[in-house]
Structure formats: C-alpha cells, structure tokens
PDB file of N, CA, C and O in Angstrom:
ATOM      1  N   MET A   1       2.767 -18.362 -10.288  1.00  0.00           N
ATOM      2  CA  MET A   1       3.782 -18.253  -9.266  1.00  0.00           C
ATOM      3  C   MET A   1       4.751 -17.150  -9.669  1.00  0.00           C
ATOM      4  O   MET A   1       5.366 -17.215 -10.733  1.00  0.00           O
ATOM      5  N   ALA A   2       4.884 -16.162  -8.839  1.00  0.00           N
ATOM      6  CA  ALA A   2       5.821 -15.062  -9.078  1.00  0.00           C
ATOM      7  C   ALA A   2       7.027 -15.225  -8.167  1.00  0.00           C
ATOM      8  O   ALA A   2       6.914 -15.692  -7.034  1.00  0.00           O
ATOM      9  N   GLU A   3       8.182 -14.830  -8.686  1.00  0.00           N
ATOM     10  CA  GLU A   3       9.406 -14.899  -7.898  1.00  0.00           C
ATOM     11  C   GLU A   3      10.086 -13.544  -7.928  1.00  0.00           C
ATOM     12  O   GLU A   3      10.133 -12.883  -8.966  1.00  0.00           O
ATOM     13  N   GLN A   4      10.614 -13.136  -6.781  1.00  0.00           N
ATOM     14  CA  GLN A   4      11.363 -11.885  -6.691  1.00  0.00           C
ATOM     15  C   GLN A   4      12.749 -12.171  -6.151  1.00  0.00           C
ATOM     16  O   GLN A   4      12.936 -13.032  -5.292  1.00  0.00           O
ATOM     17  N   ILE A   5      13.728 -11.425  -6.677  1.00  0.00           N
ATOM     18  CA  ILE A   5      15.097 -11.507  -6.184  1.00  0.00           C
ATOM     19  C   ILE A   5      15.356 -10.245  -5.381  1.00  0.00           C
ATOM     20  O   ILE A   5      15.148  -9.135  -5.870  1.00  0.00           O
ATOM     21  N   VAL A   6      15.810 -10.418  -4.142  1.00  0.00           N
ATOM     22  CA  VAL A   6      16.007  -9.303  -3.222  1.00  0.00           C
ATOM     23  C   VAL A   6      17.454  -9.318  -2.738  1.00  0.00           C
ATOM     24  O   VAL A   6      17.984 -10.365  -2.365  1.00  0.00           O
ATOM     25  N   ALA A   7      18.080  -8.154  -2.748  1.00  0.00           N
ATOM     26  CA  ALA A   7      19.449  -8.035  -2.232  1.00  0.00           C
ATOM     27  C   ALA A   7      19.413  -7.974  -0.710  1.00  0.00           C
ATOM     28  O   ALA A   7      18.460  -7.468  -0.120  1.00  0.00           O
ATOM     29  N   ALA A   8      20.448  -8.489  -0.093  1.00  0.00           N
ATOM     30  CA  ALA A   8      20.564  -8.424   1.365  1.00  0.00           C
ATOM     31  C   ALA A   8      20.828  -6.990   1.789  1.00  0.00           C
ATOM     32  O   ALA A   8      21.270  -6.172   0.982  1.00  0.00           O
ATOM     33  N   SER A   9      20.560  -6.686   3.039  1.00  0.00           N
ATOM     34  CA  SER A   9      20.836  -5.364   3.589  1.00  0.00           C
ATOM     35  C   SER A   9      22.318  -5.044   3.431  1.00  0.00           C
ATOM     36  O   SER A   9      23.166  -5.928   3.553  1.00  0.00           O
ATOM     37  N   SER A  10      22.623  -3.791   3.162  1.00  0.00           N
ATOM     38  CA  SER A  10      24.023  -3.392   3.002  1.00  0.00           C
ATOM     39  C   SER A  10      24.676  -3.039   4.339  1.00  0.00           C
ATOM     40  O   SER A  10      25.869  -2.736   4.382  1.00  0.00           O
ATOM     41  N   ALA A  11      23.911  -3.074   5.424  1.00  0.00           N
ATOM     42  CA  ALA A  11      24.464  -2.779   6.748  1.00  0.00           C
ATOM     43  C   ALA A  11      25.431  -3.884   7.157  1.00  0.00           C
ATOM     44  O   ALA A  11      25.148  -5.066   6.967  1.00  0.00           O
ATOM     45  N   ILE A  12      26.560  -3.501   7.712  1.00  0.00           N
ATOM     46  CA  ILE A  12      27.537  -4.481   8.189  1.00  0.00           C
ATOM     47  C   ILE A  12      27.183  -4.824   9.628  1.00  0.00           C
ATOM     48  O   ILE A  12      27.151  -3.951  10.496  1.00  0.00           O
ATOM     49  N   ASP A  13      26.920  -6.093   9.870  1.00  0.00           N
ATOM     50  CA  ASP A  13      26.498  -6.556  11.185  1.00  0.00           C
ATOM     51  C   ASP A  13      27.206  -7.873  11.462  1.00  0.00           C
ATOM     52  O   ASP A  13      27.380  -8.694  10.562  1.00  0.00           O
ATOM     53  N   MET A  14      27.607  -8.065  12.687  1.00  0.00           N
ATOM     54  CA  MET A  14      28.280  -9.298  13.079  1.00  0.00           C
ATOM     55  C   MET A  14      27.435 -10.018  14.128  1.00  0.00           C
ATOM     56  O   MET A  14      26.851  -9.392  15.013  1.00  0.00           O
ATOM     57  N   ILE A  15      27.382 -11.328  14.015  1.00  0.00           N
ATOM     58  CA  ILE A  15      26.785 -12.177  15.041  1.00  0.00           C
ATOM     59  C   ILE A  15      27.912 -13.094  15.489  1.00  0.00           C
ATOM     60  O   ILE A  15      28.269 -14.047  14.795  1.00  0.00           O
ATOM     61  N   GLY A  16      28.468 -12.793  16.660  1.00  0.00           N
ATOM     62  CA  GLY A  16      29.673 -13.496  17.097  1.00  0.00           C
ATOM     63  C   GLY A  16      30.781 -13.212  16.099  1.00  0.00           C
ATOM     64  O   GLY A  16      30.996 -12.055  15.738  1.00  0.00           O
ATOM     65  N   PRO A  17      31.489 -14.238  15.642  1.00  0.00           N
ATOM     66  CA  PRO A  17      32.570 -14.017  14.680  1.00  0.00           C
ATOM     67  C   PRO A  17      32.098 -13.995  13.226  1.00  0.00           C
ATOM     68  O   PRO A  17      32.919 -13.863  12.318  1.00  0.00           O
ATOM     69  N   TYR A  18      30.788 -14.121  12.988  1.00  0.00           N
ATOM     70  CA  TYR A  18      30.266 -14.262  11.632  1.00  0.00           C
ATOM     71  C   TYR A  18      29.643 -12.972  11.107  1.00  0.00           C
ATOM     72  O   TYR A  18      29.037 -12.207  11.856  1.00  0.00           O
ATOM     73  N   LEU A  19      29.806 -12.749   9.809  1.00  0.00           N
ATOM     74  CA  LEU A  19      29.170 -11.630   9.130  1.00  0.00           C
ATOM     75  C   LEU A  19      27.703 -11.976   8.907  1.00  0.00           C
ATOM     76  O   LEU A  19      27.390 -13.009   8.315  1.00  0.00           O
ATOM     77  N   ALA A  20      26.806 -11.122   9.375  1.00  0.00           N
ATOM     78  CA  ALA A  20      25.372 -11.372   9.249  1.00  0.00           C
ATOM     79  C   ALA A  20      24.855 -10.862   7.911  1.00  0.00           C
ATOM     80  O   ALA A  20      25.376  -9.898   7.350  1.00  0.00           O
ATOM     81  N   SER A  21      23.829 -11.525   7.419  1.00  0.00           N
ATOM     82  CA  SER A  21      23.143 -11.128   6.198  1.00  0.00           C
ATOM     83  C   SER A  21      21.658 -11.097   6.527  1.00  0.00           C
ATOM     84  O   SER A  21      21.079 -12.116   6.903  1.00  0.00           O
ATOM     85  N   ARG A  22      21.050  -9.940   6.386  1.00  0.00           N
ATOM     86  CA  ARG A  22      19.625  -9.797   6.714  1.00  0.00           C
ATOM     87  C   ARG A  22      18.865  -9.416   5.450  1.00  0.00           C
ATOM     88  O   ARG A  22      19.321  -8.591   4.659  1.00  0.00           O
ATOM     89  N   VAL A  23      17.704 -10.030   5.278  1.00  0.00           N
ATOM     90  CA  VAL A  23      16.880  -9.737   4.105  1.00  0.00           C
ATOM     91  C   VAL A  23      15.413  -9.812   4.518  1.00  0.00           C
ATOM     92  O   VAL A  23      15.001 -10.716   5.246  1.00  0.00           O
ATOM     93  N   VAL A  24      14.633  -8.841   4.037  1.00  0.00           N
ATOM     94  CA  VAL A  24      13.206  -8.771   4.354  1.00  0.00           C
ATOM     95  C   VAL A  24      12.414  -9.391   3.208  1.00  0.00           C
ATOM     96  O   VAL A  24      12.617  -9.046   2.044  1.00  0.00           O
ATOM     97  N   CYS A  25      11.517 -10.304   3.546  1.00  0.00           N
ATOM     98  CA  CYS A  25      10.670 -10.951   2.547  1.00  0.00           C
ATOM     99  C   CYS A  25       9.722  -9.918   1.936  1.00  0.00           C
ATOM    100  O   CYS A  25       9.071  -9.175   2.670  1.00  0.00           O
ATOM    101  N   PRO A  26       9.634  -9.859   0.602  1.00  0.00           N
ATOM    102  CA  PRO A  26       8.733  -8.901  -0.034  1.00  0.00           C
ATOM    103  C   PRO A  26       7.256  -9.280   0.092  1.00  0.00           C
ATOM    104  O   PRO A  26       6.387  -8.461  -0.208  1.00  0.00           O
ATOM    105  N   TYR A  27       6.961 -10.496   0.526  1.00  0.00           N
ATOM    106  CA  TYR A  27       5.575 -10.950   0.619  1.00  0.00           C
ATOM    107  C   TYR A  27       5.007 -10.866   2.034  1.00  0.00           C
ATOM    108  O   TYR A  27       3.859 -10.460   2.210  1.00  0.00           O
ATOM    109  N   CYS A  28       5.793 -11.244   3.046  1.00  0.00           N
ATOM    110  CA  CYS A  28       5.266 -11.229   4.417  1.00  0.00           C
ATOM    111  C   CYS A  28       5.995 -10.233   5.319  1.00  0.00           C
ATOM    112  O   CYS A  28       5.634 -10.092   6.487  1.00  0.00           O
ATOM    113  N   THR A  29       7.001  -9.549   4.809  1.00  0.00           N
ATOM    114  CA  THR A  29       7.813  -8.530   5.491  1.00  0.00           C
ATOM    115  C   THR A  29       8.572  -9.063   6.714  1.00  0.00           C
ATOM    116  O   THR A  29       8.981  -8.281   7.573  1.00  0.00           O
ATOM    117  N   TYR A  30       8.761 -10.375   6.798  1.00  0.00           N
ATOM    118  CA  TYR A  30       9.552 -10.965   7.884  1.00  0.00           C
ATOM    119  C   TYR A  30      11.031 -10.740   7.588  1.00  0.00           C
ATOM    120  O   TYR A  30      11.472 -10.936   6.455  1.00  0.00           O
ATOM    121  N   GLU A  31      11.808 -10.326   8.606  1.00  0.00           N
ATOM    122  CA  GLU A  31      13.244 -10.152   8.416  1.00  0.00           C
ATOM    123  C   GLU A  31      13.955 -11.475   8.698  1.00  0.00           C
ATOM    124  O   GLU A  31      13.988 -11.944   9.836  1.00  0.00           O
ATOM    125  N   ASN A  32      14.519 -12.065   7.653  1.00  0.00           N
ATOM    126  CA  ASN A  32      15.269 -13.312   7.749  1.00  0.00           C
ATOM    127  C   ASN A  32      16.723 -12.980   8.054  1.00  0.00           C
ATOM    128  O   ASN A  32      17.287 -12.064   7.457  1.00  0.00           O
ATOM    129  N   THR A  33      17.332 -13.715   8.976  1.00  0.00           N
ATOM    130  CA  THR A  33      18.716 -13.465   9.365  1.00  0.00           C
ATOM    131  C   THR A  33      19.555 -14.707   9.098  1.00  0.00           C
ATOM    132  O   THR A  33      19.194 -15.820   9.481  1.00  0.00           O
ATOM    133  N   PHE A  34      20.680 -14.488   8.433  1.00  0.00           N
ATOM    134  CA  PHE A  34      21.617 -15.551   8.090  1.00  0.00           C
ATOM    135  C   PHE A  34      23.016 -15.116   8.488  1.00  0.00           C
ATOM    136  O   PHE A  34      23.256 -13.928   8.706  1.00  0.00           O
ATOM    137  N   VAL A  35      23.945 -16.064   8.585  1.00  0.00           N
ATOM    138  CA  VAL A  35      25.358 -15.742   8.769  1.00  0.00           C
ATOM    139  C   VAL A  35      26.139 -16.396   7.636  1.00  0.00           C
ATOM    140  O   VAL A  35      25.819 -17.498   7.191  1.00  0.00           O
ATOM    141  N   HIS A  36      27.175 -15.687   7.181  1.00  0.00           N
ATOM    142  CA  HIS A  36      28.066 -16.234   6.160  1.00  0.00           C
ATOM    143  C   HIS A  36      29.041 -17.182   6.847  1.00  0.00           C
ATOM    144  O   HIS A  36      29.619 -16.840   7.879  1.00  0.00           O
ATOM    145  N   LEU A  37      29.222 -18.356   6.285  1.00  0.00           N
ATOM    146  CA  LEU A  37      30.059 -19.373   6.922  1.00  0.00           C
ATOM    147  C   LEU A  37      31.550 -19.076   6.807  1.00  0.00           C
ATOM    148  O   LEU A  37      32.314 -19.430   7.704  1.00  0.00           O
ATOM    149  N   GLU A  38      31.983 -18.428   5.714  1.00  0.00           N
ATOM    150  CA  GLU A  38      33.411 -18.167   5.546  1.00  0.00           C
ATOM    151  C   GLU A  38      33.729 -16.709   5.251  1.00  0.00           C
ATOM    152  O   GLU A  38      34.653 -16.154   5.845  1.00  0.00           O
ATOM    153  N   GLY A  39      33.003 -16.090   4.368  1.00  0.00           N
ATOM    154  CA  GLY A  39      33.266 -14.701   3.991  1.00  0.00           C
ATOM    155  C   GLY A  39      32.048 -14.123   3.308  1.00  0.00           C
ATOM    156  O   GLY A  39      31.036 -14.814   3.185  1.00  0.00           O
ATOM    157  N   PRO A  40      32.107 -12.869   2.854  1.00  0.00           N
ATOM    158  CA  PRO A  40      30.937 -12.208   2.271  1.00  0.00           C
ATOM    159  C   PRO A  40      30.300 -12.945   1.096  1.00  0.00           C
ATOM    160  O   PRO A  40      29.083 -12.869   0.930  1.00  0.00           O
ATOM    161  N   GLY A  41      31.065 -13.645   0.285  1.00  0.00           N
ATOM    162  CA  GLY A  41      30.506 -14.349  -0.870  1.00  0.00           C
ATOM    163  C   GLY A  41      30.241 -15.817  -0.631  1.00  0.00           C
ATOM    164  O   GLY A  41      29.926 -16.545  -1.572  1.00  0.00           O
ATOM    165  N   SER A  42      30.360 -16.275   0.616  1.00  0.00           N
ATOM    166  CA  SER A  42      30.224 -17.706   0.914  1.00  0.00           C
ATOM    167  C   SER A  42      28.772 -18.099   1.152  1.00  0.00           C
ATOM    168  O   SER A  42      27.873 -17.258   1.156  1.00  0.00           O
ATOM    169  N   ASP A  43      28.569 -19.393   1.352  1.00  0.00           N
ATOM    170  CA  ASP A  43      27.245 -19.914   1.687  1.00  0.00           C
ATOM    171  C   ASP A  43      26.777 -19.322   3.011  1.00  0.00           C
ATOM    172  O   ASP A  43      27.577 -18.830   3.807  1.00  0.00           O
ATOM    173  N   VAL A  44      25.464 -19.378   3.230  1.00  0.00           N
ATOM    174  CA  VAL A  44      24.889 -18.837   4.458  1.00  0.00           C
ATOM    175  C   VAL A  44      24.142 -19.922   5.221  1.00  0.00           C
ATOM    176  O   VAL A  44      23.734 -20.938   4.659  1.00  0.00           O
ATOM    177  N   LYS A  45      23.976 -19.675   6.521  1.00  0.00           N
ATOM    178  CA  LYS A  45      23.208 -20.558   7.399  1.00  0.00           C
ATOM    179  C   LYS A  45      22.213 -19.688   8.149  1.00  0.00           C
ATOM    180  O   LYS A  45      22.557 -18.600   8.610  1.00  0.00           O
ATOM    181  N   ASN A  46      20.971 -20.169   8.272  1.00  0.00           N
ATOM    182  CA  ASN A  46      19.967 -19.362   8.961  1.00  0.00           C
ATOM    183  C   ASN A  46      20.244 -19.290  10.455  1.00  0.00           C
ATOM    184  O   ASN A  46      20.794 -20.214  11.053  1.00  0.00           O
ATOM    185  N   VAL A  47      19.848 -18.168  11.038  1.00  0.00           N
ATOM    186  CA  VAL A  47      19.935 -17.944  12.477  1.00  0.00           C
ATOM    187  C   VAL A  47      18.491 -17.762  12.930  1.00  0.00           C
ATOM    188  O   VAL A  47      17.928 -16.675  12.802  1.00  0.00           O
ATOM    189  N   GLY A  48      17.902 -18.805  13.449  1.00  0.00           N
ATOM    190  CA  GLY A  48      16.497 -18.747  13.832  1.00  0.00           C
ATOM    191  C   GLY A  48      15.602 -19.123  12.665  1.00  0.00           C
ATOM    192  O   GLY A  48      16.082 -19.584  11.630  1.00  0.00           O
ATOM    193  N   PRO A  49      14.303 -18.925  12.831  1.00  0.00           N
ATOM    194  CA  PRO A  49      13.354 -19.308  11.783  1.00  0.00           C
ATOM    195  C   PRO A  49      13.457 -18.401  10.556  1.00  0.00           C
ATOM    196  O   PRO A  49      13.905 -17.258  10.647  1.00  0.00           O
ATOM    197  N   VAL A  50      13.035 -18.930   9.414  1.00  0.00           N
ATOM    198  CA  VAL A  50      12.963 -18.151   8.176  1.00  0.00           C
ATOM    199  C   VAL A  50      11.539 -18.243   7.645  1.00  0.00           C
ATOM    200  O   VAL A  50      10.813 -19.186   7.961  1.00  0.00           O
ATOM    201  N   CYS A  51      11.142 -17.269   6.844  1.00  0.00           N
ATOM    202  CA  CYS A  51       9.774 -17.276   6.318  1.00  0.00           C
ATOM    203  C   CYS A  51       9.606 -18.383   5.280  1.00  0.00           C
ATOM    204  O   CYS A  51      10.591 -18.892   4.745  1.00  0.00           O
ATOM    205  N   SER A  52       8.383 -18.746   5.001  1.00  0.00           N
ATOM    206  CA  SER A  52       8.097 -19.854   4.088  1.00  0.00           C
ATOM    207  C   SER A  52       8.178 -19.458   2.621  1.00  0.00           C
ATOM    208  O   SER A  52       7.990 -20.310   1.752  1.00  0.00           O
ATOM    209  N   HIS A  53       8.450 -18.193   2.317  1.00  0.00           N
ATOM    210  CA  HIS A  53       8.533 -17.741   0.928  1.00  0.00           C
ATOM    211  C   HIS A  53       9.936 -17.857   0.341  1.00  0.00           C
ATOM    212  O   HIS A  53      10.089 -17.831  -0.880  1.00  0.00           O
ATOM    213  N   ILE A  54      10.955 -17.983   1.172  1.00  0.00           N
ATOM    214  CA  ILE A  54      12.335 -17.982   0.681  1.00  0.00           C
ATOM    215  C   ILE A  54      12.636 -19.293  -0.044  1.00  0.00           C
ATOM    216  O   ILE A  54      12.232 -20.371   0.393  1.00  0.00           O
ATOM    217  N   ARG A  55      13.349 -19.176  -1.152  1.00  0.00           N
ATOM    218  CA  ARG A  55      13.666 -20.348  -1.961  1.00  0.00           C
ATOM    219  C   ARG A  55      15.163 -20.597  -2.121  1.00  0.00           C
ATOM    220  O   ARG A  55      15.597 -21.749  -2.110  1.00  0.00           O
ATOM    221  N   ALA A  56      15.968 -19.529  -2.270  1.00  0.00           N
ATOM    222  CA  ALA A  56      17.388 -19.748  -2.558  1.00  0.00           C
ATOM    223  C   ALA A  56      18.225 -18.542  -2.171  1.00  0.00           C
ATOM    224  O   ALA A  56      17.724 -17.426  -2.028  1.00  0.00           O
ATOM    225  N   HIS A  57      19.512 -18.800  -2.007  1.00  0.00           N
ATOM    226  CA  HIS A  57      20.522 -17.749  -1.801  1.00  0.00           C
ATOM    227  C   HIS A  57      21.560 -17.920  -2.893  1.00  0.00           C
ATOM    228  O   HIS A  57      21.937 -19.041  -3.235  1.00  0.00           O
ATOM    229  N   GLN A  58      22.019 -16.808  -3.438  1.00  0.00           N
ATOM    230  CA  GLN A  58      23.131 -16.869  -4.377  1.00  0.00           C
ATOM    231  C   GLN A  58      23.968 -15.623  -4.211  1.00  0.00           C
ATOM    232  O   GLN A  58      23.466 -14.569  -3.819  1.00  0.00           O
ATOM    233  N   ALA A  59      25.242 -15.748  -4.509  1.00  0.00           N
ATOM    234  CA  ALA A  59      26.147 -14.600  -4.491  1.00  0.00           C
ATOM    235  C   ALA A  59      26.427 -14.228  -5.942  1.00  0.00           C
ATOM    236  O   ALA A  59      26.739 -15.094  -6.760  1.00  0.00           O
ATOM    237  N   ASP A  60      26.315 -12.936  -6.261  1.00  0.00           N
ATOM    238  CA  ASP A  60      26.603 -12.503  -7.628  1.00  0.00           C
ATOM    239  C   ASP A  60      28.109 -12.466  -7.857  1.00  0.00           C
ATOM    240  O   ASP A  60      28.883 -12.816  -6.965  1.00  0.00           O
ATOM    241  N   GLU A  61      28.527 -12.043  -9.046  1.00  0.00           N
ATOM    242  CA  GLU A  61      29.955 -12.062  -9.391  1.00  0.00           C
ATOM    243  C   GLU A  61      30.791 -11.140  -8.510  1.00  0.00           C
ATOM    244  O   GLU A  61      32.009 -11.307  -8.437  1.00  0.00           O
ATOM    245  N   ASP A  62      30.167 -10.168  -7.837  1.00  0.00           N
ATOM    246  CA  ASP A  62      30.880  -9.269  -6.930  1.00  0.00           C
ATOM    247  C   ASP A  62      30.860  -9.760  -5.481  1.00  0.00           C
ATOM    248  O   ASP A  62      31.420  -9.104  -4.602  1.00  0.00           O
ATOM    249  N   GLY A  63      30.224 -10.901  -5.223  1.00  0.00           N
ATOM    250  CA  GLY A  63      30.154 -11.451  -3.875  1.00  0.00           C
ATOM    251  C   GLY A  63      28.996 -10.922  -3.053  1.00  0.00           C
ATOM    252  O   GLY A  63      28.941 -11.165  -1.848  1.00  0.00           O
ATOM    253  N   ASN A  64      28.063 -10.200  -3.676  1.00  0.00           N
ATOM    254  CA  ASN A  64      26.898  -9.669  -2.967  1.00  0.00           C
ATOM    255  C   ASN A  64      25.801 -10.726  -2.898  1.00  0.00           C
ATOM    256  O   ASN A  64      25.517 -11.400  -3.888  1.00  0.00           O
ATOM    257  N   SER A  65      25.190 -10.865  -1.731  1.00  0.00           N
ATOM    258  CA  SER A  65      24.137 -11.859  -1.544  1.00  0.00           C
ATOM    259  C   SER A  65      22.833 -11.401  -2.167  1.00  0.00           C
ATOM    260  O   SER A  65      22.447 -10.237  -2.069  1.00  0.00           O
ATOM    261  N   GLN A  66      22.161 -12.353  -2.814  1.00  0.00           N
ATOM    262  CA  GLN A  66      20.821 -12.144  -3.343  1.00  0.00           C
ATOM    263  C   GLN A  66      19.975 -13.332  -2.908  1.00  0.00           C
ATOM    264  O   GLN A  66      20.447 -14.469  -2.888  1.00  0.00           O
ATOM    265  N   TYR A  67      18.724 -13.061  -2.562  1.00  0.00           N
ATOM    266  CA  TYR A  67      17.818 -14.100  -2.094  1.00  0.00           C
ATOM    267  C   TYR A  67      16.610 -14.167  -3.007  1.00  0.00           C
ATOM    268  O   TYR A  67      16.106 -13.139  -3.458  1.00  0.00           O
ATOM    269  N   HIS A  68      16.145 -15.385  -3.280  1.00  0.00           N
ATOM    270  CA  HIS A  68      14.989 -15.612  -4.139  1.00  0.00           C
ATOM    271  C   HIS A  68      13.785 -15.924  -3.258  1.00  0.00           C
ATOM    272  O   HIS A  68      13.860 -16.761  -2.359  1.00  0.00           O
ATOM    273  N   PHE A  69      12.679 -15.243  -3.528  1.00  0.00           N
ATOM    274  CA  PHE A  69      11.434 -15.445  -2.791  1.00  0.00           C
ATOM    275  C   PHE A  69      10.319 -15.774  -3.772  1.00  0.00           C
ATOM    276  O   PHE A  69      10.290 -15.237  -4.879  1.00  0.00           O
ATOM    277  N   SER A  70       9.404 -16.650  -3.378  1.00  0.00           N
ATOM    278  CA  SER A  70       8.245 -17.009  -4.183  1.00  0.00           C
ATOM    279  C   SER A  70       6.984 -16.544  -3.461  1.00  0.00           C
ATOM    280  O   SER A  70       6.926 -16.541  -2.231  1.00  0.00           O
ATOM    281  N   ASP A  71       5.969 -16.149  -4.246  1.00  0.00           N
ATOM    282  CA  ASP A  71       4.724 -15.701  -3.625  1.00  0.00           C
ATOM    283  C   ASP A  71       3.898 -16.864  -3.074  1.00  0.00           C
ATOM    284  O   ASP A  71       2.921 -16.639  -2.361  1.00  0.00           O
ATOM    285  N   GLU A  72       4.272 -18.091  -3.391  1.00  0.00           N
ATOM    286  CA  GLU A  72       3.577 -19.262  -2.860  1.00  0.00           C
ATOM    287  C   GLU A  72       4.387 -19.848  -1.704  1.00  0.00           C
ATOM    288  O   GLU A  72       5.478 -20.373  -1.926  1.00  0.00           O
ATOM    289  N   PRO A  73       3.873 -19.768  -0.475  1.00  0.00           N
ATOM    290  CA  PRO A  73       4.618 -20.331   0.657  1.00  0.00           C
ATOM    291  C   PRO A  73       4.772 -21.837   0.489  1.00  0.00           C
ATOM    292  O   PRO A  73       3.884 -22.502  -0.043  1.00  0.00           O
ATOM    293  N   ARG A  74       5.893 -22.368   0.940  1.00  0.00           N
ATOM    294  CA  ARG A  74       6.091 -23.818   0.853  1.00  0.00           C
ATOM    295  C   ARG A  74       5.545 -24.470   2.116  1.00  0.00           C
ATOM    296  O   ARG A  74       5.365 -23.830   3.152  1.00  0.00           O
ATOM    297  N   GLU A  75       5.295 -25.746   1.991  1.00  0.00           N
ATOM    298  CA  GLU A  75       4.773 -26.512   3.120  1.00  0.00           C
ATOM    299  C   GLU A  75       5.873 -26.702   4.162  1.00  0.00           C
ATOM    300  O   GLU A  75       7.036 -26.874   3.798  1.00  0.00           O
ATOM    301  N   PRO A  76       5.532 -26.675   5.437  1.00  0.00           N
ATOM    302  CA  PRO A  76       6.543 -26.935   6.474  1.00  0.00           C
ATOM    303  C   PRO A  76       7.094 -28.350   6.332  1.00  0.00           C
ATOM    304  O   PRO A  76       6.373 -29.280   5.970  1.00  0.00           O
ATOM    305  N   ARG A  77       8.381 -28.494   6.623  1.00  0.00           N
ATOM    306  CA  ARG A  77       9.016 -29.816   6.545  1.00  0.00           C
ATOM    307  C   ARG A  77       8.780 -30.584   7.837  1.00  0.00           C
ATOM    308  O   ARG A  77       8.774 -30.016   8.930  1.00  0.00           O
ATOM    309  N   GLU A  78       8.588 -31.878   7.685  1.00  0.00           N
ATOM    310  CA  GLU A  78       8.494 -32.768   8.848  1.00  0.00           C
ATOM    311  C   GLU A  78       9.909 -33.043   9.330  1.00  0.00           C
ATOM    312  O   GLU A  78      10.791 -33.325   8.519  1.00  0.00           O
ATOM    313  N   GLU A  79      10.140 -32.967  10.632  1.00  0.00           N
ATOM    314  CA  GLU A  79      11.488 -33.225  11.159  1.00  0.00           C
ATOM    315  C   GLU A  79      11.499 -34.433  12.035  1.00  0.00           C
ATOM    316  O   GLU A  79      12.547 -34.801  12.565  1.00  0.00           O
TER     317      GLU A  79
END
C-alpha cells in the first residue's frame, strides 16, 4: 500500500461564503472539492462526491491544506 501527500491547489476560489480547497487525486485524477468551515487552516467538508483513494486532510504549521491518498481504494460505506 502506497500513500501520497498532495497539497491543495493554490488558486483562491470561493463557494458561497466559504473558501474552497481543490485537490486532484494522484491515482484516478478526480478533482475533489472541499470547503473550509472557518478559515484557511480549519477543517474541511466535501462538496459533492470524493474519490475512494482519499484518506485524510491535515493543515501544516503554516495553515496550508495537505491531503493523504492511498493507492488502494476503500470500500463504499453503507448509508
């Protein structure tokens, strides 16, 4: 199992009143879109579907978003 850490796009984009965070999966090239709940270094919430390779979001010490992706897709969750 390989894992890659990918930085979010540096483009400033807003979705309504929220700062958007976009990141492309290195395995399936799907563009995942999230919004920051409070500010640039805050937690994120997905906007629409996300790819099955994404595992985690973290903000570094400078408040920049980084996303963790695994080469093994996870199973879909039952809702």
